[in-house]
LUMFIFI-513592 format. One record per residue (C-alpha): x, y, z; residue number from 1; residue in one letter. Coordinates in Angstrom, 3 decimals. Layout:
x	y	z	nr	rest
X	Y	Z	NUM	a
...
REM end
This chain:
x	y	z	nr	rest
-66.897	-12.735	-82.605	1	m
-65.060	-9.285	-83.158	2	k
-64.512	-10.226	-87.090	3	s
-67.960	-11.107	-87.316	4	i
-69.252	-8.008	-86.206	5	l
-66.831	-6.077	-88.203	6	l
-67.956	-7.966	-91.495	7	s
-71.666	-7.542	-90.106	8	l
-70.681	-3.390	-89.880	9	v
-68.953	-3.345	-93.097	10	f
-71.846	-4.901	-94.716	11	a
-74.422	-2.538	-93.463	12	l
-72.377	0.688	-94.669	13	i
-72.281	-1.029	-98.445	14	g
-75.849	-1.254	-98.550	15	l
-76.422	2.065	-97.435	16	s
-74.289	3.174	-99.581	17	v
-76.124	1.571	-102.536	18	t
-79.386	3.195	-101.403	19	a
-78.243	6.393	-100.589	20	q
-78.687	9.719	-103.220	21	v
-78.269	9.504	-106.659	22	s
-78.187	12.120	-109.616	23	l
-80.321	11.915	-112.375	24	a
-78.011	12.837	-114.921	25	p
-74.761	11.741	-114.777	26	t
-73.649	14.747	-117.152	27	t
-75.487	18.222	-117.105	28	v
-75.498	20.440	-119.943	29	f
-76.380	24.057	-119.404	30	a
-78.725	25.564	-122.424	31	d
-78.501	28.545	-124.494	32	a
-79.630	30.244	-121.464	33	n
-76.714	28.809	-119.176	34	g
-79.288	27.033	-117.328	35	i
-78.152	23.269	-116.039	36	g
-80.802	21.348	-114.130	37	t
-79.457	17.967	-111.941	38	l
-82.332	15.854	-110.273	39	y
-80.983	14.442	-106.716	40	v
-82.947	11.354	-104.859	41	s
-82.829	10.027	-101.866	42	n
-83.414	6.148	-101.889	43	g
-82.286	5.650	-98.757	44	s
-84.467	5.205	-95.542	45	e
-82.587	8.384	-93.377	46	k
-83.024	11.904	-94.574	47	a
-79.701	12.634	-95.845	48	q
-77.602	16.117	-95.428	49	e
-76.792	17.167	-99.382	50	v
-74.127	20.517	-100.550	51	s
-73.392	20.904	-103.617	52	v
-69.957	22.357	-105.089	53	s
-67.394	22.660	-107.735	54	f
-64.469	22.304	-108.652	55	l
-62.269	22.150	-112.467	56	f
-60.904	19.031	-113.284	57	g
-61.065	16.510	-116.745	58	y
-59.906	12.630	-117.958	59	p
-56.478	12.472	-118.850	60	g
-53.944	9.637	-118.684	61	n
-50.986	8.353	-117.272	62	d
-47.708	7.175	-119.195	63	s
-49.012	3.896	-120.215	64	i
-52.839	5.207	-121.069	65	g
-54.912	4.404	-117.921	66	n
-57.217	7.048	-117.135	67	m
-56.831	9.278	-114.014	68	v
-58.635	12.461	-112.940	69	m
-57.091	15.648	-113.420	70	v
-57.707	18.362	-111.348	71	y
-54.638	20.687	-110.895	72	d
-54.063	22.263	-114.177	73	d
-54.413	25.643	-113.452	74	a
-53.724	26.524	-116.811	75	i
-56.267	24.605	-118.738	76	r
-58.767	25.813	-116.052	77	a
-58.244	29.264	-116.977	78	e
-58.887	28.477	-120.490	79	q
-62.006	25.863	-120.309	80	f
-63.149	26.413	-116.474	81	g
-66.401	27.868	-115.492	82	l
-64.842	29.082	-112.486	83	g
-66.820	31.684	-110.824	84	d
-69.149	31.872	-113.683	85	r
-71.406	29.216	-112.345	86	i
-73.857	29.167	-109.599	87	r
-75.978	26.193	-108.158	88	t
-79.280	27.083	-106.317	89	f
-79.873	25.218	-103.254	90	p
-75.949	24.592	-102.125	91	r
-77.514	22.692	-99.002	92	s
-80.425	21.085	-98.331	93	f
-81.856	18.396	-95.859	94	i
-83.664	15.606	-98.216	95	l
-86.127	13.344	-97.248	96	a
-86.543	9.812	-97.818	97	p
-88.065	9.406	-100.848	98	g
-87.521	12.272	-102.044	99	e
-86.455	14.067	-104.838	100	q
-84.930	18.284	-105.170	101	q
-84.567	19.724	-107.775	102	t
-81.218	21.681	-108.485	103	v
-80.740	25.035	-110.548	104	r
-77.313	25.175	-112.329	105	f
-76.893	29.441	-113.622	106	q
-74.049	29.635	-115.930	107	v
-72.685	33.777	-116.372	108	r
-72.866	34.114	-120.172	109	p
-69.562	35.246	-121.239	110	d
-69.336	36.817	-124.897	111	r
-66.021	37.940	-124.792	112	s
-64.566	34.302	-124.682	113	r
-63.188	32.563	-127.204	114	a
-66.505	30.059	-129.167	115	a
-66.086	26.718	-127.463	116	g
-67.265	24.395	-124.687	117	t
-67.062	25.503	-121.199	118	y
-66.556	23.120	-118.413	119	f
-66.731	22.102	-114.740	120	t
-67.033	19.031	-112.059	121	r
-69.950	19.390	-110.161	122	v
-69.652	17.894	-106.531	123	k
-72.465	16.384	-104.640	124	v
-71.644	15.085	-101.018	125	l
-74.051	13.822	-99.389	126	s
-74.593	11.951	-95.680	127	g
-77.653	11.072	-92.858	128	a
-78.626	13.602	-91.297	129	q
-76.825	14.335	-88.173	130	t
-79.099	14.040	-85.061	131	a
-80.249	16.721	-83.065	132	a
-78.809	17.174	-79.782	133	v
-81.097	16.483	-76.968	134	g
-81.397	13.168	-79.387	135	e
-78.229	11.014	-79.267	136	v
-78.411	8.466	-76.307	137	p
-76.466	9.634	-72.838	138	t
-76.548	6.201	-70.696	139	e
-75.135	3.284	-72.057	140	g
-71.820	2.488	-74.647	141	i
-73.176	2.822	-78.577	142	s
-71.008	2.955	-81.456	143	a
-72.437	4.814	-84.407	144	q
-70.652	5.140	-87.768	145	v
-71.863	7.887	-90.119	146	s
-69.991	8.447	-94.022	147	f
-70.144	10.571	-96.602	148	k
-70.973	9.619	-100.283	149	l
-68.895	11.882	-102.861	150	e
-70.314	11.193	-106.710	151	q
-68.721	14.096	-108.915	152	v
-69.845	14.305	-112.519	153	i
-69.501	16.913	-115.603	154	s
-71.291	20.589	-116.316	155	v
-70.789	21.686	-120.084	156	f
-71.514	24.990	-121.213	157	y
-71.447	25.757	-125.085	158	k
-70.744	29.097	-126.214	159	n
-70.760	30.189	-129.477	160	g
-70.225	26.907	-132.723	161	e
-68.348	24.364	-130.941	162	p
-66.131	22.278	-132.906	163	n
-64.289	18.698	-132.314	164	t
-62.510	16.202	-134.071	165	g
-59.269	13.589	-133.665	166	l
-56.587	12.789	-134.351	167	d
-55.585	9.347	-134.049	168	l
-51.524	8.404	-133.984	169	s
-48.863	5.695	-133.665	170	k
-51.836	3.248	-132.797	171	l
-50.587	-0.512	-131.822	172	e
-52.566	-3.254	-131.464	173	a
-51.629	-6.822	-129.324	174	s
-52.691	-9.767	-127.630	175	k
-52.503	-10.001	-123.641	176	k
-54.126	-12.496	-121.618	177	e
-57.347	-13.081	-123.259	178	n
-57.781	-9.209	-124.573	179	a
-56.425	-7.344	-127.967	180	i
-54.745	-4.733	-126.194	181	r
-55.092	-1.552	-128.802	182	i
-52.843	1.541	-127.472	183	v
-53.449	4.453	-129.563	184	s
-51.914	8.006	-129.395	185	e
-54.632	10.826	-129.870	186	f
-55.095	14.890	-129.814	187	s
-58.381	16.700	-129.516	188	v
-59.272	18.782	-132.317	189	l
-61.552	21.672	-132.524	190	g
-62.722	23.903	-129.637	191	n
-64.546	21.100	-127.274	192	s
-64.068	17.591	-125.712	193	p
-64.342	14.588	-127.639	194	y
-67.122	13.131	-126.042	195	l
-68.590	10.038	-127.751	196	g
-67.808	5.956	-128.039	197	s
-65.688	3.433	-129.427	198	l
-67.387	0.246	-131.158	199	q
-64.493	-2.098	-132.116	200	a
-64.657	-5.650	-133.633	201	v
-61.979	-8.634	-134.053	202	i
-62.613	-10.580	-137.119	203	r
-60.678	-13.646	-137.967	204	s
-58.951	-14.006	-141.375	205	s
-62.376	-15.586	-142.932	206	d
-64.571	-12.768	-141.726	207	g
-65.562	-13.677	-138.568	208	k
-66.235	-12.352	-135.612	209	e
-64.494	-13.190	-132.590	210	v
-64.389	-10.438	-130.126	211	g
-66.245	-7.390	-129.769	212	r
-66.402	-3.921	-127.502	213	q
-68.244	-0.911	-127.222	214	e
-67.300	1.737	-124.949	215	q
-68.030	5.276	-123.824	216	t
-64.821	7.863	-124.685	217	l
-64.661	11.157	-122.982	218	a
-61.297	12.432	-124.396	219	l
-60.157	16.049	-123.729	220	y
-57.075	16.877	-125.110	221	f
-53.849	14.696	-126.242	222	e
-52.060	11.835	-124.806	223	g
-51.710	8.344	-124.678	224	i
-55.478	5.653	-124.637	225	r
-55.395	2.690	-124.016	226	t
-58.092	-0.386	-125.210	227	f
-58.542	-3.978	-124.432	228	e
-61.495	-6.151	-126.353	229	i
-62.005	-9.110	-124.749	230	p
-61.065	-12.551	-126.574	231	i
-61.962	-16.180	-126.560	232	p
-59.452	-18.094	-124.314	233	e
-58.555	-21.364	-126.529	234	d
-58.876	-18.715	-129.998	235	l
-56.484	-20.152	-132.134	236	d
-52.938	-18.275	-133.458	237	a
-52.673	-16.644	-136.528	238	g
-53.788	-12.520	-138.076	239	n
-56.600	-10.936	-137.354	240	y
-58.392	-7.697	-137.906	241	e
-59.189	-5.326	-135.744	242	v
-61.140	-2.571	-136.399	243	e
-62.086	0.401	-134.590	244	l
-65.362	3.004	-134.825	245	i
-64.783	6.343	-132.920	246	f
-67.848	8.440	-133.350	247	q
-69.511	11.122	-131.340	248	t
-72.704	9.233	-130.416	249	k
-73.649	7.621	-126.768	250	r
-76.562	6.315	-125.426	251	s
-76.159	8.314	-122.014	252	d
-76.326	11.323	-123.729	253	i
-78.250	13.192	-125.666	254	s
-77.762	13.733	-129.578	255	s
-78.212	17.418	-129.143	256	s
-76.093	18.028	-126.355	257	d
-73.389	16.724	-127.679	258	l
-70.884	18.006	-130.330	259	v
-70.669	16.005	-133.465	260	s
-68.272	15.095	-136.153	261	s
-67.607	12.660	-138.568	262	e
-66.933	9.173	-137.957	263	p
-63.175	7.774	-137.718	264	i
-62.936	4.006	-139.158	265	v
-59.450	2.545	-138.190	266	k
-58.487	-0.793	-139.530	267	k
-55.192	-3.068	-137.971	268	l
-53.736	-6.717	-137.794	269	t
-52.561	-8.326	-135.169	270	v
-51.056	-11.990	-135.071	271	s
-50.145	-14.077	-132.608	272	f
REM end
């Protein structure tokens, strides 16, 4: 009986999380005046307490190319972070069921800083509104599960003439189970992160497409990145061509917000 009750509690928690607050857009770009806008919506049936704060961070990678978030880079926070130059209004609020709140960001310009793209992370913490004193039952035994949902998104501010690019080296391809695994060392060029996408296509020796994958990219500095392209389980042994197209285009970000650069096309051969 206890296991059934626990399963029900966790199921209800899962439903509550998915129905809680949502954010749009998921990446914010401040305009030339330093103004950015975020819309916070409450899709749950309970009022939500929401707070907004900032922390510097960016996606990096571990030693084998897996993406990991970096939050302890004080040197780059000083170079590229928005620090106390960014403010938000409101910082905290109560959001009724079905309602939406507009949150404004204001970046204070600093013309003495070098041209480029500056950034930080926005942390939105939300949870069901706490019952007021006197509304909590005092008789009998009751149990209540409360939780907070933390969502973290990026905010960018472009100063002067931003530019970006990508230097790829030591590209290697190998078969791993039912995928082609690509490992590459990279360095971001220019004064801005490389925000874009990767389109990868695998073709057999007769030109037939046997695998494809498209994914978004957010590369900030340098490191190793690993990509896996799924292929059929029964793929015959032989020689295959892997075509990789890196470009500063993303379906979830307007082209006017992205810092553009010329597409990069790389081709590799993998045999197995």
